[in-house]
N, C-alpha and C positions, 0 to 999 in steps of 0.2 A: 656654579650650578654651570652647566657643562654646553655647551657650541657649539649651537647641531651642526653636520658636515655633512651635510648634503651629495651626491655626487653629481656633479656638476655637465656630465654627460646623461645622463639616467635621468634630472630633473627636467630637463624642457615635457611639454607634455606630450606629446609626441612619443616621443623616443619614452618616456616611462606609460606610455599603456602600447605601445609595442612590447618592450619590456613583459609586461605586464601576461600580454598576451602568447606570451611564446613561452613564459613563468611555466603555460599550463599546458602547455605541448612538444613533444619533438622540437616538429616545427614546426612554419610555416610557411606559403605558395604569399609574394610579396601580394597580389594582387587580393588577396583575402585584407592582407591586411591592412595594405594602402583604403580597402574600402572600411574596415572597422573602426579607422580612423578618421575619417575622411577627406583625405589629404591628397593635391594633383600625387600626377607619376615623380611628379620630380622635387616636390619638397618629404616625395617619400626616399627620394633617391638618399638623398643630403641626409635625414635622419639614418639611416639605413648608414653612408661610408661612412659617421662621427661613429656608431656602437659601433662597425667594425676598424678602424681604427685606432681607438677602447682598447680591440679587443674579446667585448663584449656579443659578437654576431661571426657569423660564419653565412656564410650564400654560397649555392651552390644550385648553379644552371646545366639542368637536363631538359630534352626537349617530352614533350607530354601533348599527348592532342594535332602532332605534326609541329604545334608551336616548342620554339623556348623559353621554360618556365625560370623566376628564380626564390627557389628555398631559401627559407632561414629558416638560424637556431642558434637559440642562449652558446654559448660557450658558460662552460665550471667559471672563471673569471666574471663574466655577465648576468651566472646565477648568485655569483656570491655581490657583486655590482646592487641588483634590482635588490636584492633580501636586505639589505643594508638599508641601504634606501629608506625601507620599506621602513624596516624598526624605528629608525631616524623620521620617520612619519608617525609614526604610532609612541614613543616615544610620548610625539613633540602634543599629539592631540594629547593624551590624557595626565599630561599637566594643564592643557586648559578647559578652566572652568564652562561649562556648555551652558549656552547660554540661550533662552525662548527664540524663536522667528520671535522678526523683528524685535529684539531687545538685547542692548550690546552695548558699544564704543561704536558712538558712531561723535567723525570726525570733526 
């Protein structure tokens, strides 16, 4: 049996959501992502720092409407990491026997 190989950078729920949103767009603005995943600016910044340090996102700052804005996009490495992580989730889901709601394992 294959041992699951998740990407620890992508795996955190907030970063997984960020990657999912960015995978469907060329770029997205910081505030849009922050609001979509419902976190504070500081939590969003921490997630983005980890993704940027891993080489998964690029940040571009530009003035718009008289304010400095940050735009984000997935790099090729980020797209690959996200796709591989999702593929592993799908692989695991496909080998799990579905249980009707309210039934299944109870500790």
